[in-house]
Structures are given as C-alpha cells and as structure tokens.
N, C-alpha and C positions, 0 to 999 in steps of 0.2 A: 659380366656377360650372361652368366647363367640367370642372374636376377632379372634379366630382360624378358625372360620367358613369361608369357602371360600366366598368372596362377591358374593353371589348367584351363586356360582359354576363357577365363571368366568374363573379361570385358567383351570378348567376342559375342558371348551368349547374350550379354546385356543388349548389345546392338541388335542381335537377332530378335530379341523380344520386341525391340522397338520397331523392327521391320516385320513383326509377326503378322501384321494385318495381311501381308502377302501370304495368302493361306496355303496355296499348293506347295507341295514339296519341291517342285521344279523351280518356283519363284524363290523359295527360301534358299536353295542351294545356289541359285544364280546370284542372289543378293550377297551371300557369303563369299562367293568367288570374286565378285566385283569389289567388295570391301578389301579382300586380300590383295587384289591387283592395284588397289589404291593405297597401298602400304598399310593395310589394316586400319584405315580410317573410313567411316561410312561414306559411300560414294554418293554425291549429290548430283542428280540427273542434269538439271539445267544450269550448272555452274558455268559462267563464262570463262574465257581465258583458255590458253593451251593446257592440255594435260602434261604431266611430267613425263618426258619420254623415258622408256625403260625397256629392258629385255626380260623375257619370261623363259625360265629354264625349267622344264618338267621332265619327268620320266614317263614311261609308257602308261603307268597307272594314272598319272596326272592328266596326260593327253586324253585318255578315254573319259575322264570325268568332265573335262572342259568341252571337248568337241561337240557332244550333243546339246550343250547349253549356250555357248557363245561362238558367234561366227568370227571369221578373221576381221571383218569390218568392225564388229563390236570391240574386239581386242584392240584394234587400231584407235578406236575412239577413246579407249582407256589409257592410251599412250604406249601400248606395246608395239614397238617397231619391229622387233625380231622375236620369234618363239623358236626355241632350240631344244633338242633332246639333251638331257644331261650327259649321256655317254657318247655324244658325237664330238667330232674335233671342232672346238670352238676357238676363234681368235680372240685375243684380248680386246676389250673395248673399255679403256681405262676411265673414261669420264662419264659413264652411264651406270645408274643403279640397276641391280639385277634382283628380280623376284623369283625365288625358287619355290616349286610346288612338287614335292616328291615324297615317296614312302621312306620311312626311316630305316632303310636296310643297310646292312654293313657296307655293301659296295657303293651305295649312293653316298653314304657319309664319307667314305674314303675319297670319292671323286670331288665332293664339296671341299674337303680339306685341301685337296690338290689345287682346286681353283683358288683358294685363299693363298696358298703358297705361291702360285703363279701370278697372283695379283691381277686377275682377269677383269674385275669390274671396280667401279668407284665405291659402291657400297652393296651390302648383301642383306636381303630380306628373306630369311629362311622359313618356309612354311611346310609343316609336315602334314601329309594327308591323314595320318593316323598318329596317336600320341607317341612321342619319342621317349625312350628310356633315359634315366639319369646318366647311366654310364656312357651312352652314345653322345649325350649332350656334352659330357666332359671331354670326350674325344674331340669334339668340334672346338670347344674352349681351348684345349691344349694346342690344336693346330693353329688357331687364331693367334694365340700368344707366340708360338714359334715363328709364325709368318709376320709378326708384328702388325697384325690386322685387326686387333680387338676393336678399335674405334670404328672400323668399317662394317663390322657386323651390327647392323642397325636393329634388327628385330628377329626373335625366334618365336614362332607360333605353332601350336598344335591346332590344326583347323577342324579335325573331326569330320572330314568329308569323304570318308572311305566307302563311297557307294556311287552308283551311276544312275542318274535320273533320266529316264527315256520319255516319260509323259508326265502330265500334271499329276497323274495318279498311278504311276508305275515306276518301280526302280529295280535295279538288279545289282548284285554285290560286286562282281568284278568280271573283267573280260580277260585281263592278263592272267596267266596261270590258273585259268578257271578249272583246269583238270584237277587242281588240288581240292576243290570243293564240289566236284561233279557228282552226279548220281552214282557213277561207277566207283569213285573214291570212297563214298560212304558205304556202298554195298559190297565192296570187295570181300570175298570170304576170308582172305588171308590177312586182313588189316589188323595191325597190332593196336593195343590200347593207346600207346603213345601217339601213333599216327592219327588215330581217331580224335584224340585230345586236340591235336594241332588243327585238324579240320574244323572241329567245333569252335575252337578259339578264334579261327579266322572268320567264321561266320558271325560269331558273337561280337567281335571287334567292329565289324561293318554295321551290324544292327545297332550297336551302341552309338556309333557315329550318326546313324540315321535318326535316332531319337534325340540326340543332342541338337541336331539341325532342325528337327521338328519342334523342339522345345517343349517336350511333353514326356511324362513318365506313364507308360501304358499299364493296363491290367493284362496279364498274360494268361492265355488258355492254350493247352496242347494235349495231344493224344498221348496215351501212356505207352511205354515200352518201345519208343521209336527214336530216331535221331532227333526228331523235333523236341522230344522231351529233354534230351541232353542239352540242346540249345537253350530251352526255356530255363532249365536250372542255372546254367552258366550266366545267362543274360540277367536273370533275377539277382544273382549274387553281385554281378558287376554294377548294376544300377543301385542296388542297396548300398554297396561300399561307397559309391560316389555320393549318394544322398546323405550318408552318415557323416562325411567330412564336410560339415556345413560351410567352412571357410572357402573350400575349393570346389564346392559342388557346381557342376555344370548346369544344374537345373534350378538355380536360385531364381525365385520369382517365376517359376513356370506356371503359376496360377495367375500371374499378372498379364492380362490382355494378350494371351497367346492366340490371337486371331480366332480361327475357327475352333481351336481347342480351348475355348475360354472357360466354360463352367464345368465341362465334363472331360474326364480323361478318356483317351482312346483305348479301344480293345485291340490287343495283338493276338491274332489266332495263328499259331504255328502248326502247319500241317506237314505231313511227310509225303513225299512223292508216291510212296508205295500204296497210299490209299486209293490211287487211281492211276493205273499205268496205261489205260486205254486212250484217254484224251490226248496225251502227247503224240500218239501214233495216228490219231484220227485225221482223215482228209478233211479239209475245211472248205467253207463257201463264202467267208467274208474277206473283204479286200486286204486289210492289213495282214491277217493270218495267212492268206494265200501268197502274198508277196514274200512273207518270211519262209513259207513252206517250199515254194518252187524257185525263188530267185535268191541271189546273194544279197541278203538284207541284214545289216549289221550296225548297231548303234545309230539307228535312224538314217542310215545311208544305203541306198540300193545300187548295186553295180550291175550293169547290163552289158552284154556282148552284142553289138550291133553288126550284122553282116553288112559290109559296105557294098552296095550296089547289087542288083539281081542280075545284071547282064551276064550272059554266059561267057566264061572265059574260054579262049580257044583250047582245044584238046591238048593235053600235055603241059599246059601252062600251070604255074604254081597257083594254088587257091589264094584268093585275096585274104589278107589278114583281117580278122574281125576287130573293129574298134571297140575299146572299152569305154563306156560312159558311166559316170556315177551321178546320182541325183540325191539331194537331201530331202527327206520327207519330214518336214518340221511343223511345229504348231502355227507358224506364220502362214503356212499353206492352207488357205481356207477350204479348198476342195478336199484335201486329205483329212482335215479335221472333221469335216462334215460326213465324209463317206468311208473312212477307214473301217467302220464297223458294219458297213452295208453289204448285203449279198452282192456277189460279183455282177450279175446281170444288171442290177440297178446302177452300179458304177459305170458300166459300159454305156448305159443309156444317158446317164448324167454327163459324161464326157462329151457325148455326141451333142447334147443340148447346149452345153457351154460353147462348143465349137460353132454351132449355128448362131448363137447370140453374139459371139465375137465377130463372126463374118458379117452379120447385119450392121453392127457398129462400124466396122471397117468400111463397108459399102457406103454408109451414110457420110463419112468423112470424104470419101472419093466423090460422091455425088455433089456435096457442097462445093468442093474444089472446082469441079467441072462447070457448075452453074456460074461461078464467078470468073470463069475463064482463067483460072489460076493453075490449070493442070501443069505440073512441072515447075511452077514458080517456087521461090523459096519462102520459108516461114515468115521472114521479115516483111515481105511485100503484103502477106496476108493480113498481118496485124495492123498494117498502116491504113487499110481500107476503112471506109466509114461504118456507121452503126450496124448496118445490115450484116455486118460480118460477125456480130456477137455470137451467133449460133456456131459459126465456123470456129471462132476462137475458143469457145467452150469445148468443141469437138477436138481441137488441137491440144488444149490443155489436158484433155483426158487421155492423150496419147501414152504418156508413161504408164498409166493405169492399164491401158489397153495392151501395151507390150508385156506388162507383168502377167496379164490375164493369158496372153498368148503363150508365154513361157510355161505357165502351169498347165495349160491345155496340152501343149506338146509333151511335157513331162509325163502327164497321166495317160496320154495316148500311147507313148512308148512303153510305159510300165504295164498298162492294162493289156496292151497287145502281146507283150512278152508272157504275161500270165495266161492269156487266152490260148496262146500256142501250146503251153503245157497242158491246159485243160483238154484241148482237143486231141493232142497227140497221145495223152495218157488216159482219156476218158475219166477225168477226175470227178465229173458230175455224177457218173455211175457209181464210183467208189464212195463218194460222200453220201449218196442217198442210201446205198446198200449198208454202209456202216451205221448210219443213223438208225436203220431198221433193226440191225443186230443189237445195238446198244439200248434200244427201247423195247426189245423183245417183240417186235411186230412180225407178222408172218412174212417170210421171204418169198419173192416172186421168181427167184432164179437160184439154181443151186450154187453153193460156194465153189464147188469143184469146176463148174463151167467157167466162172470168172477167172479162177487161177489158171485154167488150161487154155483160156482164150489168148492167143498170141498177140492180138491187137490191143488188149486192154492193159495198158500200164506197164511200168517197169517191174523187174523182179522185186525191187524194194516195195513198190505199191502193193504187190500181191502179198508180200510178207506182212506188211502193216495190216492189211485186211484180215489175214488169217490170225495174226496175234490178237487183234480186237475181238475176233470171234472166240478165240481160245480163252481170253481173259474174261469176256462177258458171259460165257456159258455157265449155267448153273451146274450142269453135269459135264465133266470133261468128256470128250469123244472117246469111244472105246479104242483099245490098242489097234484093232484091225482098221477102223476108220482113220485113226491117226496115221498109220502107215501109208494109207492111200493118199491122204493129204500130203504127207511128207514127200511121197514119190512125185506127186503133181508139182509141188513147190520146187523140188530138185530139178525136175524136167524144165521148169520155167526159169531155171538159172538162179534160184534163191539160195542164200547162205543160211543154213539152219541153226547156226549158233544162237541167234536171239531166242529161238523157240526153246532151245536147251535151257537157257536161263529162266525164261517165263515158266517153264514146267516146274523147275525147282521152287521158283518164287510162289507159284500157285499152290503147291503142296504145302509150303510153309505158311502162306497167308490163310489157307483153309483151316489150319489148326487155330489161327489167331482170330479170324472173324469170318462173317458171311460175305459173299461177293457184293461189290458195290452196285447199287442200282443207278440207272441214268435217266430216271423219269420215263414217262411213257407216251409223250407226244412226239411227233416227228414232223418231217418236212412234208409239204404238200406240193407235188409238181404242178406247175401251172401251164402245162402244155409246152410246146417247143417255143424257144425264145424268139424264133424268127417272127412270131406274131407281134411281139412287143417292139422289136427293133424296126425302125422304118428302113425302107430299102436303101436309102442313101447313106446308111451308116458305114463307118469304116470297120466296124467290128462285125465280121461275118460270123454270126453266132449260130449258123445252121446246125441243127442236130444237138446243140448244147441245151440241157434241160434248164428251164427257169424255175429253180427251186426256191420256195419262199421259207424262210426260217420261222419256226415257232419257238417262242422263249421256253426253254426247259432248263432247270437249274442242274449244272454239273455238280459232282460230289463236293468240290471245294466250295462252291457257292451255297450248296445246301448246309454244309457244316457252319459256314459263316452266318447264314440266316438263323440257324438254331441258337448260336451263341450270342449273336447281336441282339436278337429279339427275345432272349431269355426263354426259348421254347424248350420244353422237356422232350427229349428224343433219345431212344436207346443208343443212337449213333454217337451222340456227344455228351451223354449224361456223366460218363466217368472221366471226362476231360479234366486234367489238373488245372488248378487255379493258383496264380501267383500274384501278389500285390507287393511290388518292391518298396512301397511306401509304409507298409505295416512294419512296426518296429521288430516284432518277432517274426521270423520267417516260418510261420506255421503253414504247412502244406495242407490243402484240403481241396476237395472238388466242389465244395459248397461255396458258390459265389456269395460275397457279402453284399454286392451291389445287386439289387433286384430290379433296377430300372433298365429298360432297353438302352443300348448304346446309340449315340448319334454318329460316332466316328469309329472306323475300324481299319486295321491293317491286316491283310491276309498275307502270310509269308510261307512260301513253299520251300521246304528244306529238300534239296535234291533236284531242283530245276523246275522251271515253269515255262509257259508258252502263251502265245497271243490268244489262243482259243479260250483259255480260262479267263484271261484278262478281259476279253470282250464279253464273256458270259457274266462276269461280275459288273461290268459297266452297264450292261442291259438290265441286270437285276436291280441296280440302285436307282436306275432312272424312275422307277415307280415309287421310290421311297422319298418323300419330300424332306428336305433339310438334313438328309443323311449323306455322309461322305465315306467312300472307301478307297484304300490304296492297295495295289497289288504288288508284292515284291517276290523275288525268288533268288536262290543262290546262284543260278545261271539261267540264261534264256536259251533254250535249244529248239530246233525244229525237229521234225520226225527223222530226217536223215542222220542228224547228229546223235539223236537218242537211240536209234537202231544201232548205230556204231558202238555206243556204250554197252548196249545189251548184248551185242555180239561179242565184245571183249569179255564180258562177264560169263558168257556162255561157252567160251573156249575151254576145251578139255585140257 
C-alpha cells in the first residue's frame, strides 16, 4: 500500500511537463486538478463515452483551491456527481469510487481512517494537497489493514498544489487559517522563534508546491534582514535537497520543454510587506481593486446585498430583508478580463455601450419577427419558413450568445452600481486623488485637516487610511504639536488610533534601517467632471465624480522587480541576496552569476499583497515584449482587513 505512493509525485511531474505548453500557472494547476479527478491519469478532452462517476471529498483547503478554477459544471463533466466536505456527515455510497483532496493534517487522516473502517465507498483515491509524512502514511496503512480495506485504497498521491490561483498571473498561499501567515503574525513583537519558524515553513511549503507545479527551479533574490530573507533561505534549502535526490526529484527534466520556461529559469523576487505600507492602504481607481476594496470580493466571487424594491413600506412595518446575490468574476467573463484594470469611469462607460449594443441586437430580432408576422409565434414555425428567413434564423441562433451577453451586462451593471454608491457616499475620488498627490510629493490643494474634519467625506476608516499614508510618506514626521492636532481631529471623526500607534513604532524602526520609499512623481490628471463623458441616458449618474485618468507610475514592488529583472544597478536592490538552488555548493552572495536580463519573473510579497500592486505589475509588463510576470502573496487583503491587523499590532 505504501509502495503505491508515487515516488514523490514523479509521474505526476512527468505529465506536468507534457502539459507544460499550457503556460500560465492557472492552466497548469487546472491540468493537475483534472488529472487528479481522472484518477491521476492525464485527462483527454475529447474522449467519447461516459466519464467514470465518482464522489469528490475535500477539506476547506481543497475547496478553496478548486473553486476559483473549476465550475460545478466542469466537475460534472469530469464525472463528479457529488462533492462533499470531509468533516460533514456523509452517507455510505458503497458502489462508487471516492477521490479525496485534503491537507495531510492529523484530524483529516483520522477522519479518512474512519471512512475506511465504515466502508463508505467502493475504492479510495487519496490525494494530499501538500506532501504527507511517512508516519501519517503508516497510520492510513494500519487503518486500511484493520478495516480489511487494503485492496480498496487504489492510489495515494502527493499533489503539491498547496496554493490558490486567482488569475493567469496571480496566486495567493492560503485562505483558510490565513491569520497564521498574516502580516500581523509575522510582525508581532512577542512572536517566539518557534512560532516564526512555523510561519516560515508554511509559506515555504506553499512556494515549493508552486514551483513544482510550474515545473521550474528559480533564481532567488531577496532583501536582507527581513522575513523575506528567512523564506529565501528555507526555500533554497528545500529546493536544493529535492534536486540532490536525483531519483525522487520533482524537477527531473525541468529543462525539457517546460513551455514558457524553456530556455531560461525564472527569477523569484521575495519582498517584504514592510518595504511599502502605503499602497495597501491606498484608495484606488481601477475596477478590480475597487471591487476588492469596497465590496465583499473573495476568491473571485463578489457578494452583493441588494435592497429589494424601493417602494416605501408603511410606517412601522418591518424593513424589507436585503437579498444577497453572488457573482463569479472569472476569466470566461470577457468584459471583466478586458476592464478589470481600467479606471472606473471607463468601466461605467463601457457597461453603458455594451447595453446599447445589446438593445440594438434585441430590437433587430423583434423587428424581423414583426416583418414576418410572426409576433408571438413559436420558434418552430420560424425555421420552417422559406429562404428569406435566413436572416431571422441567424438572429435566433445568436440568442444564446445574446442571453449570455445580457447576463454579463446585468452582472456588471449591478457590481459597478454598488461600487459607484460607495464612491459617491464616501467621496473616494477625492481620497484617491489626494493620496496620489501625497505619495508623489505634489503640492496639495487642500489641507489634510480639512478632509479629516469634513463630516461628509468618507468613513472614519477612510480618514485613517489617508492620514496613515501621509504619515508613512512624509520625509519629515509631523511635529508633536501638529500630531496632537491631527490625533484630535481623527478622534473627533470617530477613528481608532491604534493603527497609528503601530505605524509610529514601525516608522521609527524603519528609519534606522533605510530611507523612506518613494512612489514616483507622476500623478493623475483630472479630466473635468465625468458628466461630460457620460451620455445623459446612462444608468450611471456620475454627477460630481471626477474622471481621473491614471498615469503609469511604478510602485515600490514594481521598481524592485524592474531593477532585478533588467539587471539594473540601483542602491535600493544592490545588496539583495542571491540564491541559486541548482549550484552544488550553496555559496551565498549578492553577486548574480547570470548577467542577462530575465524573461520570466515571480514577485512574491511576504506579509500580504493587494490588487493595486498586481495591476501595477500587469501595466508595467505590457510594455515589455516577450516577458512574463506572476504576482503572489502570502495573503490577499484589502485596506479594511489590513487596518484591522495594524490596529491589533498597535494595541497597548
């Protein structure tokens, strides 16, 4: 039974190499999952015949990995009739095979052993998200023996899929127990060495899985004296140990046709969140980042509360319950793919244009029907008419496409309207523009105190975010007297001052370490009020919202990447450490052996990332032909979640 375990997943990697032409990390992880659901045999797309019907048993970790990549329909096409959580009450289905996809934790193993004892399924395909230890494997073997179920345990696999892919070029480590690897966990003043080791091991395990799935061994660069450096040292060691054991290496043949990583190895840049605390607090102006900032957007799904009906309820009546609606914003959604990085006013305009073109198509179908006197006739009668109906037939056959278009328009109308409500209610355009000016050291047209004291501008949290950005970006910290004045204004506005407490300590510490980060010196140009752009018939009443146009400026993370990827000499990155896990002797140096610019790079932020940085990197690479970058982070947070962590760190 133990012999059934793939030698450290080798055959799996062989298949990954074969499928490696599917270059993006999203495709690779999807291919690996489909292969697993197909009993670890490569999944052939156009194979005829029914799939083998089976059940999928996952834990919360497995669920989070699968849900952004495979829809319920795709699971059904793969033969998955039921998908259940491991720790739910499950009835026996004795004549069906079960595919398990879980973390190798103590309680998961116990529950799987219990399933074997209770003989729930016909056969068991056990897949571990991350490598299982020898001792836990023996526990399963013993349970299988005791339950007389050895023959039913068909396969045991390590899948090395312990990370979540959200975009073709973006991944995050985990969603369950993310507080274990959060910014707060890494920066707690009272963290013990053992706890820190655990945090680092968790991050390294996921990064290792990521590179196994990518099928490439990176060159690693990181800043010194940070958590990122601890991750680099451990990851280098783990990759080195795996490469040394040639028989079981997960990277055998990683030079053989590994798709986009064919001739050159990728660069992994590990940066620490502490190099830039302003960006995660920044108010934003692009669609995806705004959705994440102001709505409940999580693993590519946005949850909206829709107020049902505007009609006034009689006095004293109970308020109507709000309907919760959720929408998936996926790569299949062409509108989302095209506009997720666009400034919000452009998005509102595009939704409006889509709606108008849809209405024109719909009217055309109606017009053809009425010409032929078929108003209200059924589709059968239409297609039976003579040749001059060809036009109508084509209009009718485009109906499914039209309906899908309508669904996407409705979805984005609802999402964009919800975002717009926040922009207007909280004056987010004003905040965004003002913060951009602070971060690029442009002269300010309005005093900071005025905005903080304006009861109509934003929530207490908005004001706190603005002030923290000012405080972080200032070359010279405000004098004690000024600070007291700001603190009073913030307290009067209802702000919790704990985050400021932490940022003060952080800044004092960071000051000793290095100079403050610069954020480039170009900014947004207001284009006059939006109402000019929007035609009057639009559903988005953008009166009074500024139409700000973004100018590309590189954020700190993008600048660091640019220096290291293009081999530029720059004081900011010159002393970054250099690791090459393929070098036999692990000699540490900051002198890169490779003098050529890199074609592929992965930027990974230890301590949490956000869509603003992701979008900034995407915009940066657009101008670089033939180059690819991936953005990853230990957790993905919006400003609200980040402020909460800062607040906990700042508590006395």
